[in-house]
All heavy atoms as a GROMACS GRO file, in nm:
protein
  582
    1MET      N    1   6.214  16.578   5.940
    1MET     CA    2   6.214  16.498   6.060
    1MET      C    3   6.081  16.426   6.075
    1MET      O    4   6.077  16.312   6.117
    1MET     CB    5   6.244  16.587   6.181
    1MET     CG    6   6.276  16.509   6.303
    1MET     SD    7   6.413  16.400   6.271
    1MET     CE    8   6.487  16.384   6.423
    2GLN      N    9   5.975  16.495   6.042
    2GLN     CA   10   5.843  16.432   6.053
    2GLN      C   11   5.832  16.313   5.959
    2GLN      O   12   5.775  16.211   5.995
    2GLN     CB   13   5.733  16.533   6.023
    2GLN     CG   14   5.594  16.476   6.046
    2GLN     CD   15   5.487  16.583   6.042
    2GLN    OE1   16   5.515  16.700   6.021
    2GLN    NE2   17   5.365  16.543   6.062
    3GLU      N   18   5.892  16.323   5.841
    3GLU     CA   19   5.888  16.212   5.745
    3GLU      C   20   5.964  16.092   5.801
    3GLU      O   21   5.918  15.978   5.788
    3GLU     CB   22   5.948  16.256   5.612
    3GLU     CG   23   5.939  16.151   5.504
    3GLU     CD   24   5.992  16.199   5.371
    3GLU    OE1   25   5.979  16.320   5.342
    3GLU    OE2   26   6.047  16.117   5.298
    4LEU      N   27   6.078  16.114   5.862
    4LEU     CA   28   6.152  16.004   5.925
    4LEU      C   29   6.069  15.938   6.033
    4LEU      O   30   6.063  15.816   6.043
    4LEU     CB   31   6.284  16.055   5.984
    4LEU     CG   32   6.392  16.094   5.887
    4LEU    CD1   33   6.509  16.157   5.963
    4LEU    CD2   34   6.439  15.974   5.806
    5HIS      N   35   6.004  16.020   6.114
    5HIS     CA   36   5.919  15.967   6.221
    5HIS      C   37   5.804  15.886   6.163
    5HIS      O   38   5.772  15.778   6.212
    5HIS     CB   39   5.865  16.080   6.308
    5HIS     CG   40   5.777  16.034   6.419
    5HIS    ND1   41   5.828  15.977   6.533
    5HIS    CD2   42   5.643  16.032   6.432
    5HIS    CE1   43   5.727  15.943   6.612
    5HIS    NE2   44   5.614  15.975   6.553
    6ASN      N   45   5.744  15.936   6.057
    6ASN     CA   46   5.633  15.865   5.993
    6ASN      C   47   5.677  15.732   5.932
    6ASN      O   48   5.597  15.641   5.918
    6ASN     CB   49   5.568  15.953   5.886
    6ASN     CG   50   5.494  16.071   5.944
    6ASN    OD1   51   5.461  16.073   6.062
    6ASN    ND2   52   5.471  16.171   5.862
    7ASN      N   53   5.806  15.724   5.896
    7ASN     CA   54   5.859  15.600   5.838
    7ASN      C   55   5.910  15.504   5.945
    7ASN      O   56   5.974  15.404   5.912
    7ASN     CB   57   5.969  15.630   5.737
    7ASN     CG   58   5.915  15.696   5.613
    7ASN    OD1   59   5.800  15.676   5.575
    7ASN    ND2   60   5.998  15.777   5.548
    8GLY      N   61   5.887  15.534   6.071
    8GLY     CA   62   5.924  15.443   6.178
    8GLY      C   63   6.060  15.466   6.240
    8GLY      O   64   6.103  15.388   6.324
    9GLU      N   65   6.130  15.571   6.200
    9GLU     CA   66   6.259  15.603   6.259
    9GLU      C   67   6.240  15.652   6.403
    9GLU      O   68   6.152  15.732   6.430
    9GLU     CB   69   6.331  15.713   6.180
    9GLU     CG   70   6.381  15.670   6.047
    9GLU     CD   71   6.504  15.582   6.056
    9GLU    OE1   72   6.584  15.600   6.149
    9GLU    OE2   73   6.516  15.494   5.970
   10LEU      N   74   6.320  15.601   6.493
   10LEU     CA   75   6.313  15.644   6.632
   10LEU      C   76   6.415  15.755   6.655
   10LEU      O   77   6.524  15.732   6.705
   10LEU     CB   78   6.337  15.526   6.726
   10LEU     CG   79   6.230  15.419   6.722
   10LEU    CD1   80   6.266  15.303   6.814
   10LEU    CD2   81   6.095  15.476   6.761
   11SER      N   82   6.380  15.875   6.614
   11SER     CA   83   6.466  15.992   6.627
   11SER      C   84   6.384  16.106   6.684
   11SER      O   85   6.265  16.119   6.653
   11SER     CB   86   6.522  16.034   6.492
   11SER     OG   87   6.592  15.930   6.430
   12TRP      N   88   6.448  16.190   6.765
   12TRP     CA   89   6.379  16.304   6.823
   12TRP      C   90   6.468  16.426   6.817
   12TRP      O   91   6.590  16.417   6.820
   12TRP     CB   92   6.342  16.278   6.969
   12TRP     CG   93   6.243  16.170   6.986
   12TRP    CD1   94   6.107  16.182   6.981
   12TRP    CD2   95   6.268  16.032   7.012
   12TRP    NE1   96   6.047  16.060   7.000
   12TRP    CE2   97   6.144  15.966   7.020
   12TRP    CE3   98   6.383  15.956   7.025
   12TRP    CZ2   99   6.133  15.830   7.043
   12TRP    CZ3  100   6.373  15.820   7.048
   12TRP    CH2  101   6.248  15.759   7.056
   13LEU      N  102   6.405  16.539   6.812
   13LEU     CA  103   6.473  16.667   6.827
   13LEU      C  104   6.442  16.720   6.967
   13LEU      O  105   6.337  16.689   7.024
   13LEU     CB  106   6.422  16.768   6.724
   13LEU     CG  107   6.450  16.739   6.578
   13LEU    CD1  108   6.380  16.841   6.489
   13LEU    CD2  109   6.599  16.740   6.552
   14ILE      N  110   6.532  16.801   7.019
   14ILE     CA  111   6.511  16.864   7.148
   14ILE      C  112   6.483  17.011   7.122
   14ILE      O  113   6.564  17.078   7.059
   14ILE     CB  114   6.635  16.848   7.239
   14ILE    CG1  115   6.661  16.701   7.268
   14ILE    CG2  116   6.617  16.926   7.368
   14ILE    CD1  117   6.788  16.676   7.344
   15GLY      N  118   6.369  17.058   7.168
   15GLY     CA  119   6.333  17.198   7.148
   15GLY      C  120   6.300  17.266   7.279
   15GLY      O  121   6.275  17.200   7.379
   16ASP      N  122   6.298  17.398   7.275
   16ASP     CA  123   6.259  17.470   7.396
   16ASP      C  124   6.108  17.489   7.398
   16ASP      O  125   6.037  17.444   7.309
   16ASP     CB  126   6.335  17.602   7.409
   16ASP     CG  127   6.307  17.699   7.296
   16ASP    OD1  128   6.204  17.685   7.227
   16ASP    OD2  129   6.389  17.790   7.277
   17SER      N  130   6.060  17.556   7.499
   17SER     CA  131   5.915  17.569   7.519
   17SER      C  132   5.849  17.658   7.414
   17SER      O  133   5.727  17.665   7.410
   17SER     CB  134   5.885  17.622   7.659
   17SER     OG  135   5.948  17.748   7.677
   18GLY      N  136   5.926  17.722   7.329
   18GLY     CA  137   5.869  17.802   7.222
   18GLY      C  138   5.815  17.719   7.107
   18GLY      O  139   5.744  17.772   7.021
   19TYR      N  140   5.848  17.592   7.104
   19TYR     CA  141   5.801  17.504   6.997
   19TYR      C  142   5.679  17.425   7.043
   19TYR      O  143   5.669  17.388   7.159
   19TYR     CB  144   5.911  17.406   6.957
   19TYR     CG  145   6.026  17.472   6.887
   19TYR    CD1  146   6.140  17.510   6.957
   19TYR    CD2  147   6.022  17.496   6.751
   19TYR    CE1  148   6.247  17.569   6.893
   19TYR    CE2  149   6.129  17.556   6.686
   19TYR     CZ  150   6.240  17.592   6.758
   19TYR     OH  151   6.345  17.652   6.694
   20PRO      N  152   5.590  17.393   6.951
   20PRO     CA  153   5.475  17.308   6.988
   20PRO      C  154   5.519  17.163   7.001
   20PRO      O  155   5.616  17.119   6.938
   20PRO     CB  156   5.379  17.326   6.870
   20PRO     CG  157   5.468  17.355   6.754
   20PRO     CD  158   5.584  17.435   6.811
   21LEU      N  159   5.451  17.089   7.082
   21LEU     CA  160   5.480  16.947   7.099
   21LEU      C  161   5.446  16.873   6.970
   21LEU      O  162   5.339  16.890   6.913
   21LEU     CB  163   5.399  16.890   7.215
   21LEU     CG  164   5.422  16.742   7.246
   21LEU    CD1  165   5.568  16.716   7.284
   21LEU    CD2  166   5.330  16.698   7.357
   22GLN      N  167   5.542  16.795   6.922
   22GLN     CA  168   5.525  16.712   6.803
   22GLN      C  169   5.571  16.571   6.838
   22GLN      O  170   5.649  16.552   6.932
   22GLN     CB  171   5.609  16.765   6.686
   22GLN     CG  172   5.574  16.904   6.640
   22GLN     CD  173   5.442  16.906   6.564
   22GLN    OE1  174   5.407  16.813   6.494
   22GLN    NE2  175   5.368  17.015   6.580
   23PRO      N  176   5.528  16.469   6.764
   23PRO     CA  177   5.571  16.332   6.796
   23PRO      C  178   5.723  16.314   6.789
   23PRO      O  179   5.778  16.228   6.856
   23PRO     CB  180   5.502  16.247   6.688
   23PRO     CG  181   5.389  16.328   6.641
   23PRO     CD  182   5.430  16.472   6.656
   24PHE      N  183   5.793  16.395   6.711
   24PHE     CA  184   5.937  16.384   6.693
   24PHE      C  185   6.015  16.492   6.767
   24PHE      O  186   6.137  16.500   6.754
   24PHE     CB  187   5.971  16.390   6.543
   24PHE     CG  188   5.917  16.514   6.477
   24PHE    CD1  189   5.990  16.630   6.476
   24PHE    CD2  190   5.793  16.512   6.417
   24PHE    CE1  191   5.940  16.744   6.416
   24PHE    CE2  192   5.742  16.625   6.355
   24PHE     CZ  193   5.816  16.741   6.355
   25LEU      N  194   5.947  16.577   6.844
   25LEU     CA  195   6.010  16.690   6.912
   25LEU      C  196   5.981  16.685   7.061
   25LEU      O  197   5.865  16.684   7.102
   25LEU     CB  198   5.956  16.821   6.853
   25LEU     CG  199   6.007  16.952   6.912
   25LEU    CD1  200   6.156  16.965   6.888
   25LEU    CD2  201   5.933  17.069   6.850
   26MET      N  202   6.087  16.682   7.140
   26MET     CA  203   6.071  16.681   7.286
   26MET      C  204   6.085  16.823   7.338
   26MET      O  205   6.187  16.888   7.315
   26MET     CB  206   6.176  16.592   7.351
   26MET     CG  207   6.158  16.446   7.321
   26MET     SD  208   6.261  16.339   7.422
   26MET     CE  209   6.424  16.383   7.368
   27VAL      N  210   5.982  16.871   7.403
   27VAL     CA  211   5.984  17.004   7.464
   27VAL      C  212   5.956  16.988   7.614
   27VAL      O  213   5.897  16.889   7.656
   27VAL     CB  214   5.880  17.098   7.399
   27VAL    CG1  215   5.914  17.124   7.253
   27VAL    CG2  216   5.740  17.044   7.411
   28PRO      N  217   5.999  17.085   7.696
   28PRO     CA  218   5.978  17.072   7.840
   28PRO      C  219   5.831  17.087   7.878
   28PRO      O  220   5.751  17.147   7.806
   28PRO     CB  221   6.061  17.186   7.899
   28PRO     CG  222   6.076  17.284   7.789
   28PRO     CD  223   6.074  17.206   7.661
   29PHE      N  224   5.797  17.031   7.993
   29PHE     CA  225   5.663  17.047   8.049
   29PHE      C  226   5.650  17.188   8.106
   29PHE      O  227   5.747  17.244   8.157
   29PHE     CB  228   5.638  16.946   8.162
   29PHE     CG  229   5.622  16.805   8.114
   29PHE    CD1  230   5.730  16.720   8.109
   29PHE    CD2  231   5.498  16.758   8.074
   29PHE    CE1  232   5.715  16.589   8.064
   29PHE    CE2  233   5.481  16.629   8.029
   29PHE     CZ  234   5.591  16.544   8.024
   30GLN      N  235   5.531  17.244   8.100
   30GLN     CA  236   5.505  17.376   8.156
   30GLN      C  237   5.470  17.362   8.305
   30GLN      O  238   5.379  17.289   8.340
   30GLN     CB  239   5.389  17.443   8.082
   30GLN     CG  240   5.417  17.470   7.937
   30GLN     CD  241   5.521  17.579   7.918
   30GLN    OE1  242   5.526  17.676   7.994
   30GLN    NE2  243   5.605  17.561   7.819
   31ASN      N  244   5.543  17.429   8.391
   31ASN     CA  245   5.517  17.437   8.535
   31ASN      C  246   5.495  17.301   8.603
   31ASN      O  247   5.391  17.278   8.665
   31ASN     CB  248   5.396  17.527   8.561
   31ASN     CG  249   5.413  17.663   8.501
   31ASN    OD1  250   5.518  17.723   8.510
   31ASN    ND2  251   5.310  17.712   8.435
   32PRO      N  252   5.591  17.210   8.594
   32PRO     CA  253   5.573  17.081   8.662
   32PRO      C  254   5.589  17.095   8.813
   32PRO      O  255   5.656  17.186   8.861
   32PRO     CB  256   5.684  16.995   8.604
   32PRO     CG  257   5.791  17.092   8.571
   32PRO     CD  258   5.720  17.218   8.527
   33GLN      N  259   5.525  17.006   8.887
   33GLN     CA  260   5.539  17.006   9.033
   33GLN      C  261   5.677  16.953   9.070
   33GLN      O  262   5.733  16.867   9.002
   33GLN     CB  263   5.432  16.919   9.097
   33GLN     CG  264   5.293  16.973   9.084
   33GLN     CD  265   5.192  16.884   9.154
   33GLN    OE1  266   5.218  16.768   9.180
   33GLN    NE2  267   5.076  16.941   9.184
   34GLU      N  268   5.729  17.006   9.181
   34GLU     CA  269   5.859  16.961   9.231
   34GLU      C  270   5.858  16.809   9.253
   34GLU      O  271   5.758  16.754   9.298
   34GLU     CB  272   5.894  17.032   9.362
   34GLU     CG  273   5.924  17.178   9.346
   34GLU     CD  274   6.061  17.203   9.287
   34GLU    OE1  275   6.155  17.125   9.314
   34GLU    OE2  276   6.073  17.301   9.213
   35ASP      N  277   5.968  16.744   9.223
   35ASP     CA  278   5.989  16.601   9.245
   35ASP      C  279   5.892  16.513   9.168
   35ASP      O  280   5.873  16.397   9.202
   35ASP     CB  281   5.984  16.566   9.394
   35ASP     CG  282   6.097  16.632   9.470
   35ASP    OD1  283   6.207  16.645   9.412
   35ASP    OD2  284   6.075  16.671   9.586
   36SER      N  285   5.831  16.566   9.063
   36SER     CA  286   5.744  16.485   8.978
   36SER      C  287   5.826  16.429   8.862
   36SER      O  288   5.936  16.478   8.833
   36SER     CB  289   5.630  16.571   8.923
   36SER     OG  290   5.679  16.667   8.833
   37PRO      N  291   5.777  16.327   8.795
   37PRO     CA  292   5.848  16.277   8.677
   37PRO      C  293   5.867  16.386   8.571
   37PRO      O  294   5.971  16.390   8.505
   37PRO     CB  295   5.757  16.165   8.625
   37PRO     CG  296   5.681  16.119   8.744
   37PRO     CD  297   5.661  16.243   8.828
   38GLN      N  298   5.770  16.476   8.557
   38GLN     CA  299   5.782  16.584   8.461
   38GLN      C  300   5.894  16.681   8.499
   38GLN      O  301   5.966  16.730   8.413
   38GLN     CB  302   5.648  16.660   8.448
   38GLN     CG  303   5.538  16.580   8.385
   38GLN     CD  304   5.462  16.493   8.484
   38GLN    OE1  305   5.491  16.492   8.603
   38GLN    NE2  306   5.365  16.418   8.435
   39HIS      N  307   5.908  16.706   8.628
   39HIS     CA  308   6.015  16.794   8.676
   39HIS      C  309   6.151  16.731   8.648
   39HIS      O  310   6.245  16.799   8.603
   39HIS     CB  311   5.996  16.821   8.826
   39HIS     CG  312   6.089  16.925   8.879
   39HIS    ND1  313   6.208  16.894   8.939
   39HIS    CD2  314   6.080  17.061   8.878
   39HIS    CE1  315   6.268  17.004   8.976
   39HIS    NE2  316   6.193  17.108   8.940
   40ARG      N  317   6.164  16.601   8.673
   40ARG     CA  318   6.290  16.530   8.644
   40ARG      C  319   6.318  16.529   8.494
   40ARG      O  320   6.432  16.544   8.452
   40ARG     CB  321   6.285  16.390   8.702
   40ARG     CG  322   6.291  16.390   8.855
   40ARG     CD  323   6.312  16.251   8.912
   40ARG     NE  324   6.198  16.164   8.890
   40ARG     CZ  325   6.090  16.159   8.966
   40ARG    NH1  326   6.080  16.239   9.072
   40ARG    NH2  327   5.990  16.076   8.939
   41PHE      N  328   6.213  16.512   8.413
   41PHE     CA  329   6.230  16.518   8.267
   41PHE      C  330   6.284  16.655   8.226
   41PHE      O  331   6.378  16.665   8.146
   41PHE     CB  332   6.099  16.490   8.195
   41PHE     CG  333   6.106  16.515   8.047
   41PHE    CD1  334   6.153  16.417   7.962
   41PHE    CD2  335   6.068  16.637   7.994
   41PHE    CE1  336   6.162  16.440   7.826
   41PHE    CE2  337   6.078  16.662   7.858
   41PHE     CZ  338   6.124  16.562   7.774
   42ASN      N  339   6.224  16.762   8.280
   42ASN     CA  340   6.268  16.897   8.245
   42ASN      C  341   6.414  16.918   8.283
   42ASN      O  342   6.490  16.980   8.209
   42ASN     CB  343   6.181  17.002   8.313
   42ASN     CG  344   6.051  17.026   8.241
   42ASN    OD1  345   6.020  16.959   8.142
   42ASN    ND2  346   5.974  17.120   8.291
   43PHE      N  347   6.455  16.866   8.398
   43PHE     CA  348   6.594  16.880   8.441
   43PHE      C  349   6.688  16.812   8.342
   43PHE      O  350   6.788  16.870   8.299
   43PHE     CB  351   6.611  16.821   8.581
   43PHE     CG  352   6.751  16.837   8.635
   43PHE    CD1  353   6.796  16.959   8.681
   43PHE    CD2  354   6.837  16.728   8.638
   43PHE    CE1  355   6.925  16.973   8.729
   43PHE    CE2  356   6.966  16.742   8.685
   43PHE     CZ  357   7.010  16.865   8.731
   44ALA      N  358   6.655  16.689   8.301
   44ALA     CA  359   6.737  16.617   8.204
   44ALA      C  360   6.732  16.686   8.067
   44ALA      O  361   6.834  16.695   7.997
   44ALA     CB  362   6.690  16.473   8.192
   45HIS      N  363   6.618  16.737   8.031
   45HIS     CA  364   6.600  16.807   7.903
   45HIS      C  365   6.688  16.932   7.899
   45HIS      O  366   6.755  16.958   7.799
   45HIS     CB  367   6.452  16.844   7.888
   45HIS     CG  368   6.416  16.909   7.760
   45HIS    ND1  369   6.427  17.044   7.742
   45HIS    CD2  370   6.369  16.858   7.643
   45HIS    CE1  371   6.388  17.074   7.619
   45HIS    NE2  372   6.352  16.963   7.557
   46ILE      N  373   6.688  17.009   8.006
   46ILE     CA  374   6.769  17.130   8.013
   46ILE      C  375   6.917  17.096   8.003
   46ILE      O  376   6.992  17.162   7.930
   46ILE     CB  377   6.739  17.208   8.143
   46ILE    CG1  378   6.600  17.269   8.136
   46ILE    CG2  379   6.844  17.315   8.171
   46ILE    CD1  380   6.548  17.320   8.270
   47ARG      N  381   6.960  16.993   8.072
   47ARG     CA  382   7.101  16.954   8.066
   47ARG      C  383   7.141  16.912   7.925
   47ARG      O  384   7.249  16.946   7.876
   47ARG     CB  385   7.130  16.842   8.165
   47ARG     CG  386   7.121  16.891   8.309
   47ARG     CD  387   7.161  16.786   8.407
   47ARG     NE  388   7.303  16.756   8.390
   47ARG     CZ  389   7.363  16.649   8.438
   47ARG    NH1  390   7.295  16.560   8.506
   47ARG    NH2  391   7.491  16.628   8.419
   48ALA      N  392   7.054  16.838   7.857
   48ALA     CA  393   7.084  16.795   7.720
   48ALA      C  394   7.090  16.915   7.626
   48ALA      O  395   7.182  16.925   7.543
   48ALA     CB  396   6.979  16.695   7.672
   49ARG      N  397   6.994  17.005   7.638
   49ARG     CA  398   6.994  17.124   7.551
   49ARG      C  399   7.117  17.210   7.577
   49ARG      O  400   7.177  17.263   7.483
   49ARG     CB  401   6.868  17.208   7.574
   49ARG     CG  402   6.750  17.159   7.495
   49ARG     CD  403   6.637  17.260   7.488
   49ARG     NE  404   6.681  17.388   7.436
   49ARG     CZ  405   6.659  17.504   7.496
   49ARG    NH1  406   6.592  17.510   7.609
   49ARG    NH2  407   6.701  17.615   7.443
   50ASN      N  408   7.157  17.226   7.702
   50ASN     CA  409   7.276  17.305   7.733
   50ASN      C  410   7.400  17.245   7.669
   50ASN      O  411   7.483  17.317   7.614
   50ASN     CB  412   7.295  17.318   7.884
   50ASN     CG  413   7.196  17.413   7.947
   50ASN    OD1  414   7.133  17.492   7.880
   50ASN    ND2  415   7.181  17.403   8.078
   51CYS      N  416   7.411  17.115   7.674
   51CYS     CA  417   7.526  17.046   7.613
   51CYS      C  418   7.529  17.071   7.462
   51CYS      O  419   7.632  17.105   7.405
   51CYS     CB  420   7.518  16.898   7.644
   51CYS     SG  421   7.652  16.802   7.574
   52VAL      N  422   7.415  17.056   7.398
   52VAL     CA  423   7.406  17.078   7.253
   52VAL      C  424   7.438  17.223   7.219
   52VAL      O  425   7.515  17.251   7.126
   52VAL     CB  426   7.266  17.038   7.201
   52VAL    CG1  427   7.246  17.082   7.058
   52VAL    CG2  428   7.245  16.888   7.215
   53GLU      N  429   7.383  17.316   7.296
   53GLU     CA  430   7.407  17.458   7.267
   53GLU      C  431   7.554  17.496   7.287
   53GLU      O  432   7.608  17.576   7.211
   53GLU     CB  433   7.315  17.545   7.352
   53GLU     CG  434   7.171  17.536   7.305
   53GLU     CD  435   7.075  17.615   7.392
   53GLU    OE1  436   7.120  17.688   7.482
   53GLU    OE2  437   6.953  17.603   7.368
   54ARG      N  438   7.621  17.438   7.387
   54ARG     CA  439   7.764  17.463   7.406
   54ARG      C  440   7.843  17.411   7.286
   54ARG      O  441   7.934  17.478   7.237
   54ARG     CB  442   7.814  17.399   7.534
   54ARG     CG  443   7.786  17.479   7.658
   54ARG     CD  444   7.864  17.428   7.779
   54ARG     NE  445   7.849  17.285   7.803
   54ARG     CZ  446   7.753  17.230   7.875
   54ARG    NH1  447   7.661  17.306   7.931
   54ARG    NH2  448   7.748  17.100   7.892
   55CYS      N  449   7.809  17.290   7.239
   55CYS     CA  450   7.879  17.233   7.123
   55CYS      C  451   7.860  17.319   6.999
   55CYS      O  452   7.956  17.341   6.924
   55CYS     CB  453   7.831  17.091   7.097
   55CYS     SG  454   7.881  16.973   7.222
   56ILE      N  455   7.740  17.368   6.978
   56ILE     CA  456   7.714  17.454   6.863
   56ILE      C  457   7.795  17.583   6.876
   56ILE      O  458   7.853  17.632   6.778
   56ILE     CB  459   7.564  17.483   6.848
   56ILE    CG1  460   7.492  17.355   6.804
   56ILE    CG2  461   7.539  17.597   6.750
   56ILE    CD1  462   7.341  17.364   6.808
   57GLY      N  463   7.804  17.638   6.995
   57GLY     CA  464   7.883  17.759   7.017
   57GLY      C  465   8.030  17.737   6.988
   57GLY      O  466   8.096  17.821   6.926
   58ILE      N  467   8.083  17.622   7.028
   58ILE     CA  468   8.224  17.590   7.001
   58ILE      C  469   8.246  17.576   6.850
   58ILE      O  470   8.344  17.626   6.796
   58ILE     CB  471   8.266  17.462   7.075
   58ILE    CG1  472   8.272  17.489   7.225
   58ILE    CG2  473   8.399  17.409   7.025
   58ILE    CD1  474   8.286  17.365   7.310
   59LEU      N  475   8.154  17.508   6.783
   59LEU     CA  476   8.166  17.493   6.638
   59LEU      C  477   8.162  17.628   6.568
   59LEU      O  478   8.242  17.654   6.476
   59LEU     CB  479   8.056  17.402   6.584
   59LEU     CG  480   8.072  17.254   6.614
   59LEU    CD1  481   7.946  17.179   6.571
   59LEU    CD2  482   8.194  17.198   6.544
   60LYS      N  483   8.072  17.715   6.608
   60LYS     CA  484   8.064  17.848   6.547
   60LYS      C  485   8.194  17.925   6.567
   60LYS      O  486   8.242  17.991   6.475
   60LYS     CB  487   7.948  17.928   6.607
   60LYS     CG  488   7.813  17.889   6.557
   60LYS     CD  489   7.708  17.979   6.621
   60LYS     CE  490   7.570  17.951   6.568
   60LYS     NZ  491   7.470  18.040   6.631
   61MET      N  492   8.250  17.916   6.687
   61MET     CA  493   8.375  17.986   6.715
   61MET      C  494   8.487  17.931   6.627
   61MET      O  495   8.564  18.007   6.568
   61MET     CB  496   8.411  17.972   6.862
   61MET     CG  497   8.539  18.043   6.900
   61MET     SD  498   8.586  18.017   7.072
   61MET     CE  499   8.617  17.841   7.073
   62ARG      N  500   8.497  17.800   6.617
   62ARG     CA  501   8.605  17.739   6.538
   62ARG      C  502   8.589  17.771   6.390
   62ARG      O  503   8.688  17.796   6.321
   62ARG     CB  504   8.610  17.589   6.560
   62ARG     CG  505   8.661  17.555   6.697
   62ARG     CD  506   8.677  17.408   6.714
   62ARG     NE  507   8.726  17.379   6.849
   62ARG     CZ  508   8.751  17.259   6.894
   62ARG    NH1  509   8.732  17.153   6.817
   62ARG    NH2  510   8.796  17.242   7.016
   63ILE      N  511   8.465  17.771   6.341
   63ILE     CA  512   8.444  17.804   6.200
   63ILE      C  513   8.481  17.949   6.174
   63ILE      O  514   8.549  17.979   6.075
   63ILE     CB  515   8.298  17.774   6.160
   63ILE    CG1  516   8.276  17.624   6.155
   63ILE    CG2  517   8.265  17.838   6.026
   63ILE    CD1  518   8.130  17.582   6.140
   64SER      N  519   8.440  18.041   6.263
   64SER     CA  520   8.472  18.182   6.242
   64SER      C  521   8.623  18.203   6.250
   64SER      O  522   8.678  18.284   6.175
   64SER     CB  523   8.398  18.271   6.339
   64SER     OG  524   8.446  18.253   6.469
   65MET      N  525   8.691  18.130   6.337
   65MET     CA  526   8.836  18.142   6.348
   65MET      C  527   8.904  18.091   6.224
   65MET      O  528   9.008  18.143   6.182
   65MET     CB  529   8.887  18.069   6.472
   65MET     CG  530   8.850  18.137   6.603
   65MET     SD  531   8.892  18.041   6.750
   65MET     CE  532   9.066  18.017   6.731
   66SER      N  533   8.848  17.988   6.161
   66SER     CA  534   8.912  17.933   6.041
   66SER      C  535   8.900  18.029   5.923
   66SER      O  536   8.979  18.023   5.830
   66SER     CB  537   8.852  17.798   6.005
   66SER     OG  538   8.720  17.812   5.961
   67PHE      N  539   8.801  18.120   5.926
   67PHE     CA  540   8.785  18.217   5.819
   67PHE      C  541   8.858  18.348   5.847
   67PHE      O  542   8.867  18.433   5.757
   67PHE     CB  543   8.636  18.247   5.794
   67PHE     CG  544   8.566  18.136   5.724
   67PHE    CD1  545   8.468  18.063   5.789
   67PHE    CD2  546   8.598  18.102   5.593
   67PHE    CE1  547   8.403  17.961   5.724
   67PHE    CE2  548   8.534  17.999   5.528
   67PHE     CZ  549   8.436  17.928   5.594
   68GLU      N  550   8.914  18.366   5.964
   68GLU     CA  551   8.987  18.488   5.997
   68GLU      C  552   9.113  18.494   5.911
   68GLU      O  553   9.182  18.394   5.891
   68GLU     CB  554   9.026  18.493   6.144
   68GLU     CG  555   8.913  18.531   6.234
   68GLU     CD  556   8.955  18.540   6.380
   68GLU    OE1  557   9.075  18.537   6.409
   68GLU    OE2  558   8.865  18.550   6.464
   69GLY      N  559   9.139  18.609   5.858
   69GLY     CA  560   9.259  18.627   5.779
   69GLY      C  561   9.242  18.591   5.633
   69GLY      O  562   9.334  18.612   5.553
   70THR      N  563   9.128  18.538   5.594
   70THR     CA  564   9.106  18.509   5.452
   70THR      C  565   9.056  18.634   5.384
   70THR      O  566   8.984  18.715   5.443
   70THR     CB  567   9.005  18.394   5.432
   70THR    OG1  568   8.880  18.431   5.491
   70THR    CG2  569   9.054  18.266   5.493
   71VAL      N  570   9.094  18.652   5.261
   71VAL     CA  571   9.053  18.768   5.183
   71VAL      C  572   8.939  18.726   5.092
   71VAL      O  573   8.946  18.625   5.026
   71VAL     CB  574   9.170  18.824   5.102
   71VAL    CG1  575   9.126  18.942   5.017
   71VAL    CG2  576   9.285  18.858   5.191
   72SER      N  577   8.833  18.807   5.089
   72SER     CA  578   8.722  18.774   5.001
   72SER      C  579   8.724  18.854   4.874
   72SER      O  580   8.790  18.950   4.860
   72SER     CB  581   8.589  18.793   5.072
   72SER     OG  582   8.581  18.920   5.130
   0.00000   0.00000   0.00000
């Protein structure tokens, strides 16, 4: 991802606060004040991450279901 960013690609990853801030990685602000732009960013960031995490959960469930009943 860093190589894409260095080559001028406008792409970002969404990470949680456990990741360090990188030019290609959007992480939430730590302890933003209420009604600040940072607080609004965190709200939008959380909603986006929740959507992505739900989609990944659905994909995992469907993949595991597709392997049920197969013999190894």
